[in-house]
C-alpha positions as CSV (number, residue, x, y, z in Angstrom):
1,M,-46.8,-10.6,42.9
2,T,-47.7,-7.0,43.9
3,F,-51.0,-6.5,45.6
4,N,-53.2,-3.5,45.0
5,K,-52.6,-1.7,48.3
6,K,-55.8,0.4,48.1
7,L,-57.9,-2.7,47.5
8,L,-56.2,-4.5,50.4
9,A,-56.8,-1.6,52.7
10,G,-60.5,-1.4,51.7
11,L,-60.9,-5.2,52.3
12,V,-59.2,-5.0,55.7
13,A,-61.6,-2.2,56.7
14,L,-64.6,-4.1,55.5
15,A,-63.5,-7.2,57.4
16,A,-63.0,-5.1,60.6
17,A,-66.5,-3.7,60.1
18,S,-68.1,-7.0,59.6
19,S,-66.1,-10.0,60.9
20,A,-68.5,-12.5,59.4
21,Q,-67.2,-11.8,55.8
22,A,-64.5,-13.7,53.9
23,V,-61.6,-11.6,52.7
24,T,-60.5,-11.7,49.0
25,V,-57.5,-9.8,47.9
26,A,-56.8,-9.2,44.2
27,A,-53.3,-8.6,42.8
28,N,-52.5,-6.3,39.8
29,D,-51.3,-9.3,37.9
30,G,-54.5,-11.3,38.3
31,W,-53.7,-13.5,41.2
32,T,-56.2,-13.6,44.1
33,L,-55.9,-14.6,47.7
34,G,-59.0,-15.7,49.7
35,V,-59.1,-16.1,53.4
36,S,-62.1,-17.9,55.0
37,G,-62.8,-20.3,57.8
38,S,-65.2,-21.5,60.5
39,V,-65.3,-22.0,64.3
40,N,-67.6,-24.3,66.1
41,Q,-68.4,-25.1,69.7
42,F,-70.7,-27.7,71.4
43,L,-72.0,-28.4,74.9
44,T,-72.3,-32.2,75.1
45,F,-73.9,-34.4,77.7
46,T,-72.9,-38.1,77.6
47,D,-74.5,-40.9,79.6
48,N,-72.2,-44.0,79.5
49,E,-74.6,-46.8,80.3
50,A,-71.9,-49.4,80.8
51,T,-70.0,-47.5,83.5
52,D,-72.9,-45.4,84.7
53,V,-70.7,-42.4,84.4
54,D,-72.0,-39.1,83.0
55,E,-69.8,-36.7,81.2
56,T,-70.3,-33.0,80.3
57,N,-67.9,-31.3,77.9
58,L,-67.4,-28.1,76.0
59,Q,-65.7,-29.1,72.7
60,N,-65.5,-29.2,69.0
61,G,-67.9,-31.4,67.1
62,L,-66.9,-33.7,64.3
63,L,-65.1,-30.8,62.6
64,P,-62.3,-28.7,64.2
65,A,-62.1,-25.0,63.4
66,F,-60.6,-24.1,60.0
67,I,-58.6,-21.1,58.7
68,N,-58.2,-21.4,54.9
69,F,-55.9,-19.6,52.5
70,D,-56.8,-20.0,48.8
71,F,-54.6,-18.7,46.0
72,T,-55.7,-18.6,42.3
73,A,-53.8,-17.6,39.3
74,P,-55.2,-16.0,36.1
75,T,-55.9,-18.5,33.4
76,M,-52.9,-18.9,31.2
77,N,-52.5,-21.2,28.2
78,G,-55.8,-22.9,29.0
79,L,-54.7,-23.8,32.5
80,D,-56.3,-22.8,35.9
81,I,-53.7,-23.1,38.7
82,A,-54.6,-22.8,42.4
83,A,-53.2,-23.7,45.8
84,H,-54.9,-24.3,49.1
85,I,-53.5,-24.3,52.7
86,S,-55.6,-24.7,55.8
87,F,-55.0,-25.1,59.5
88,S,-57.3,-26.8,62.0
89,P,-57.1,-25.5,65.5
90,S,-59.4,-26.8,68.3
91,T,-61.5,-25.2,71.0
92,N,-61.0,-28.2,73.3
93,Q,-59.4,-28.0,76.7
94,N,-56.1,-29.4,75.6
95,S,-56.2,-27.6,72.3
96,Y,-52.4,-27.1,72.3
97,E,-52.4,-30.9,71.4
98,G,-55.2,-30.5,68.9
99,F,-53.8,-28.1,66.3
100,E,-53.8,-29.9,63.0
101,Q,-52.5,-29.2,59.5
102,R,-55.0,-31.1,57.4
103,E,-54.8,-29.6,53.9
104,V,-52.0,-28.3,51.7
105,Y,-52.2,-28.9,48.0
106,F,-52.2,-27.3,44.5
107,T,-54.5,-28.0,41.6
108,V,-54.0,-27.7,37.8
109,A,-57.2,-27.8,35.7
110,G,-57.8,-27.7,32.0
111,S,-59.5,-29.6,29.2
112,F,-58.1,-32.8,30.6
113,G,-59.9,-32.3,34.0
114,Q,-58.1,-31.5,37.2
115,V,-55.0,-32.8,38.9
116,L,-54.6,-32.3,42.6
117,A,-51.2,-32.9,44.4
118,G,-50.6,-32.6,48.1
119,K,-52.4,-33.4,51.3
120,A,-56.2,-33.4,51.1
121,L,-59.3,-35.5,52.0
122,G,-59.0,-39.0,50.6
123,L,-61.0,-40.0,47.6
124,Y,-62.4,-43.3,49.1
125,G,-65.0,-42.5,51.7
126,A,-65.1,-38.7,51.0
127,K,-68.7,-38.6,49.8
128,N,-69.7,-40.8,52.7
129,I,-68.6,-38.3,55.4
130,L,-69.6,-35.2,53.3
131,T,-73.2,-36.4,53.1
132,D,-73.5,-37.4,56.8
133,Q,-75.8,-35.0,58.7
134,T,-73.5,-35.1,61.7
135,L,-70.7,-33.4,59.6
136,F,-71.9,-30.2,61.1
137,G,-72.7,-31.8,64.4
138,V,-71.3,-34.2,67.0
139,G,-72.6,-37.7,66.4
140,Y,-70.7,-40.0,68.9
141,G,-67.2,-40.1,70.3
142,T,-67.5,-37.2,72.8
143,G,-64.9,-36.4,75.4
144,G,-63.3,-33.0,74.8
145,A,-60.3,-33.2,77.2
146,D,-58.1,-35.1,74.8
147,G,-57.8,-32.3,72.3
148,T,-59.5,-34.1,69.4
149,T,-62.8,-33.9,67.6
150,T,-65.7,-36.2,68.0
151,L,-66.4,-39.0,65.5
152,G,-69.7,-38.1,64.0
153,G,-70.5,-41.3,62.0
154,I,-66.9,-42.5,61.4
155,G,-66.6,-46.2,62.0
156,L,-70.4,-46.5,62.8
157,G,-71.6,-46.0,59.2
158,Y,-68.6,-45.5,57.0
159,D,-64.8,-45.7,56.9
160,Y,-62.7,-42.6,57.5
161,A,-61.6,-40.9,54.3
162,S,-58.8,-39.2,56.3
163,W,-56.4,-36.5,55.1
164,R,-53.9,-38.2,52.7
165,S,-50.8,-37.2,50.9
166,Q,-51.9,-37.9,47.3
167,V,-52.0,-37.2,43.6
168,K,-55.5,-37.3,42.2
169,W,-57.0,-36.8,38.8
170,T,-60.7,-35.9,38.4
171,S,-62.4,-35.8,35.0
172,N,-64.4,-32.8,33.8
173,D,-68.2,-33.2,34.0
174,M,-69.5,-35.7,31.4
175,N,-73.3,-35.2,31.3
176,G,-73.4,-35.6,35.1
177,F,-70.7,-38.3,35.3
178,K,-67.3,-37.8,36.8
179,I,-64.4,-40.3,37.2
180,A,-61.6,-39.8,39.7
181,V,-58.5,-41.9,40.5
182,A,-55.8,-41.2,43.1
183,I,-52.5,-42.6,44.4
184,A,-51.8,-42.0,48.1
185,D,-49.4,-42.9,50.8
186,P,-50.3,-46.2,52.3
187,S,-51.9,-46.2,55.8
188,V,-52.7,-48.7,58.5
189,G,-56.3,-50.1,58.5
190,A,-58.1,-51.3,61.6
191,L,-61.3,-52.7,63.0
192,S,-60.3,-51.1,66.3
193,L,-63.0,-51.5,68.9
194,N,-61.0,-51.8,72.1
195,T,-61.8,-48.3,73.2
196,K,-64.2,-46.9,70.5
197,P,-66.2,-48.8,67.9
198,T,-64.4,-47.4,64.8
199,G,-64.4,-50.0,62.0
200,S,-62.4,-47.7,59.8
201,I,-59.4,-47.5,57.4
202,T,-57.4,-45.0,59.3
203,S,-54.7,-42.5,58.4
204,G,-51.6,-43.7,60.2
205,G,-48.7,-44.2,57.9
206,T,-47.1,-47.6,57.2
207,S,-44.0,-48.8,55.4
208,S,-44.6,-50.3,52.0
209,E,-43.0,-50.6,48.6
210,D,-46.4,-50.0,47.0
211,L,-48.9,-47.1,47.2
212,R,-52.5,-46.9,48.1
213,Y,-54.9,-46.8,45.1
214,E,-58.3,-45.2,45.2
215,A,-61.0,-44.6,42.5
216,E,-64.5,-43.2,42.3
217,L,-67.3,-43.0,39.7
218,S,-70.0,-40.4,40.6
219,Y,-73.1,-39.0,39.0
220,A,-75.1,-35.9,39.9
221,G,-78.1,-34.3,38.3
222,A,-81.0,-32.0,38.9
223,F,-84.7,-31.7,38.0
224,D,-87.4,-29.1,38.6
225,G,-87.5,-28.8,42.4
226,G,-84.9,-31.3,43.3
227,S,-81.5,-33.0,42.8
228,Y,-79.8,-36.3,43.1
229,S,-76.4,-38.0,43.2
230,A,-74.8,-41.4,43.4
231,W,-71.3,-42.8,43.8
232,L,-69.3,-45.9,43.7
233,S,-65.8,-45.8,45.3
234,G,-63.1,-48.2,46.2
235,M,-59.5,-48.6,47.5
236,T,-56.8,-51.2,47.6
237,Q,-53.5,-51.4,49.3
238,D,-50.8,-54.1,49.2
239,A,-48.2,-53.4,51.8
240,D,-45.5,-55.8,50.6
241,N,-43.0,-54.9,53.4
242,A,-45.2,-56.4,56.1
243,D,-47.1,-59.7,56.6
244,N,-50.9,-59.6,56.7
245,N,-51.1,-55.9,55.7
246,D,-53.4,-55.9,52.7
247,T,-56.6,-53.8,52.6
248,D,-59.5,-53.6,50.2
249,A,-62.7,-51.7,50.5
250,V,-65.7,-50.5,48.5
251,S,-68.5,-48.1,49.1
252,V,-71.8,-47.2,47.3
253,G,-74.3,-44.5,48.1
254,G,-76.6,-41.8,46.9
255,T,-78.6,-38.7,47.8
256,L,-82.0,-37.3,46.8
257,A,-83.5,-33.9,47.5
258,V,-87.0,-33.0,46.4
259,A,-89.6,-30.4,47.6
260,G,-87.8,-29.9,50.9
261,F,-87.3,-33.6,51.6
262,E,-83.7,-34.9,51.7
263,A,-82.5,-38.5,51.9
264,M,-79.2,-40.4,51.8
265,A,-78.2,-44.0,51.9
266,Q,-74.8,-45.6,51.8
267,Y,-73.1,-48.9,52.3
268,S,-69.5,-50.0,52.6
269,E,-67.5,-53.1,53.3
270,A,-63.8,-53.7,54.0
271,D,-61.3,-56.5,54.2
272,D,-58.2,-55.8,56.2
273,K,-55.3,-57.9,57.4
274,A,-53.2,-55.0,58.8
275,T,-54.1,-56.0,62.4
276,G,-52.0,-59.1,62.1
277,L,-55.0,-61.4,62.5
278,V,-56.1,-64.0,60.0
279,D,-58.6,-61.7,58.4
280,T,-60.6,-58.7,59.5
281,E,-63.8,-57.9,57.6
282,W,-66.5,-55.4,58.4
283,S,-69.5,-53.8,56.8
284,Q,-71.3,-50.5,57.6
285,Y,-74.3,-48.6,56.3
286,I,-76.4,-45.5,57.0
287,V,-79.9,-44.6,56.0
288,Q,-80.8,-40.9,56.6
289,A,-83.9,-38.8,55.8
290,G,-85.1,-35.3,56.8
291,Y,-87.0,-32.2,55.8
292,R,-85.7,-28.7,55.3
293,F,-88.2,-26.1,56.5
294,G,-88.1,-22.8,54.7
295,G,-84.8,-23.7,53.1
296,T,-83.0,-22.9,56.4
297,T,-83.9,-25.6,59.0
298,L,-83.1,-29.2,58.4
299,V,-84.7,-31.8,60.8
300,S,-83.1,-35.1,60.0
301,A,-82.7,-38.6,61.4
302,Q,-80.3,-41.4,60.6
303,Y,-79.7,-45.0,61.5
304,A,-76.3,-46.6,61.1
305,E,-74.8,-50.0,61.8
306,L,-71.3,-51.5,62.0
307,T,-71.1,-55.3,61.6
308,D,-68.1,-57.6,62.2
309,D,-68.1,-60.0,59.3
310,S,-64.8,-61.7,60.3
311,D,-64.5,-65.5,60.6
312,D,-61.9,-65.1,63.4
313,A,-63.6,-65.3,66.8
314,N,-60.8,-63.3,68.3
315,L,-62.1,-60.1,66.7
316,I,-63.9,-58.7,69.7
317,L,-66.3,-56.1,68.5
318,N,-68.3,-56.6,71.7
319,Y,-65.3,-56.7,74.1
320,G,-65.3,-60.4,74.7
321,N,-68.9,-61.4,74.2
322,T,-68.6,-63.3,70.9
323,S,-72.3,-63.8,70.6
324,D,-72.7,-60.2,69.4
325,D,-71.3,-58.9,66.1
326,S,-72.8,-55.5,65.5
327,I,-73.2,-52.0,67.0
328,D,-76.0,-49.6,66.1
329,K,-76.2,-45.8,66.1
330,F,-79.3,-43.6,65.9
331,T,-79.0,-39.8,65.5
332,V,-81.7,-37.2,65.2
333,G,-80.8,-33.5,64.7
334,V,-82.0,-30.0,64.0
335,Y,-79.6,-27.9,61.9
336,H,-80.8,-24.3,61.6
337,D,-79.1,-21.7,59.3
338,V,-79.7,-18.3,61.0
339,N,-78.0,-16.7,58.1
340,A,-75.1,-17.5,55.8
341,N,-72.6,-17.1,58.6
342,L,-74.3,-18.7,61.6
343,K,-75.6,-22.3,62.0
344,L,-77.2,-23.6,65.2
345,V,-77.3,-27.3,65.9
346,A,-79.1,-29.7,68.4
347,E,-78.5,-33.4,68.3
348,Y,-79.4,-36.6,70.1
349,T,-77.4,-39.8,69.5
350,K,-77.8,-43.3,70.9
351,V,-75.1,-46.0,70.5
352,E,-76.2,-49.5,71.4
353,D,-74.6,-52.9,71.5
354,D,-77.5,-55.3,71.9
355,D,-75.7,-58.1,73.7
356,A,-72.9,-56.3,75.6
357,S,-73.3,-52.8,77.0
358,A,-69.5,-52.0,77.0
359,Y,-70.1,-49.2,74.5
360,E,-73.6,-47.9,75.0
361,Q,-74.1,-44.2,75.1
362,D,-76.8,-41.5,75.1
363,I,-75.4,-38.2,73.8
364,I,-77.1,-34.8,73.7
365,S,-75.3,-31.9,72.0
366,L,-76.1,-28.2,71.6
367,G,-73.9,-25.8,69.7
368,G,-73.2,-24.2,66.4
369,F,-70.9,-22.8,63.7
370,V,-69.7,-19.3,62.7
371,F,-68.5,-19.2,59.1
372,F,-66.4,-16.3,57.8
C-alpha cells in the first residue's frame, strides 16, 4: 500500500508538536495505520510484616508500558479486516529482562460476528481484570528489581486471563447480549503460594493432545444516567499427555454505574490437578465500590479474598500452618484524570493472612500514566 506522503508529513509534524496525541496514517487505498500507547511509573513503599523488611521501589504498576500498531483495511465484500501488534517494555530496573510481546493478532468481522486469531488476552478471566480498579494501579506484588509488573488483584480476587495463542469467535450484539467462544494453547494451572499468593490459572505452556476451551456469555446495557454489565465465563482443559493435569474454572460478575457511583462484584472458582497433587481447588471474589467526582476523579475501595478449598492438607496456602485457608486483600485508591492523556494514581493495599503472617504486607503507591 502507498501512503499519502503529505498526510504522513502533516501527522508527524503534529505528533512532534504535541507528543500526547495518537498518530493515524491513512493510505490512498483506504488502509489506515494507528500508533498509540501508554507509559506508567509508580513509587511504591512496601512494609513486609512477616520479615519486618521495608522496600521502596520505582517500577511499573500492574500494566507495563505499551506501544500499539493497529492496521485496518477498507470494508470489502462485507468484511472488516484489521490487525494489531503491540510491544510491552518496562520501566523497571532490570527492564532488559521485562520487554514482552503480549499481543499480535488479526480480526475479521462481518454479519457473522468477529473472528480473532493470534495472541491476545484470554477470554476466561478477561472481564475480571478489566473491571478491577487496580488495573491502572499497583495492587499487591511489588518489587521492581525483577523486571516484571505488579499483580494488582491477580490471584487475590481472580484468575489471570493471561495472553494466549488462540482463535476466538464473538457474536454481534444481540440486544445487549454477546456470546464468545475460544480455543487456545493449553497452559499450566497452579495454586502457587510458595512465594506469592497467586491462586491463578497461569500462562506457561504445557504438552497436550487437546486444546484449552473457553466461553463467555455477557450482557451490557444503559439507562438514563447509568449503565450496567454482567458476565459468565468458563474454561476447561484436559491435558491427556500428562497425569493429573486437568483444569476447570468458572467466573461470574457484574458492574453498575449510576449518578457517579460505580460498583463491581465478581466470583470465581477453579479445580486444577496440574500441580501433581490429588486435587487443587480454590475460590476467589472481589467486591468493589466507589464514586467518580466530576467525571474525572474516581475514589474507590475493594475487598478481595482467596480461599483454598482443597481437601489435600499438603496444599499450603499459609506456608505450613494448616489451620488457615484464606488470604484477604483490601485496596483503596484515588484515580484522577487530569485530561485524556494524563492519569494520576494513589493507592493503599493491605494483604493479610489471619493465622500466619508469612505474606502480610502494607503497600502505598503513588504514580500515574501518560497515554498517547
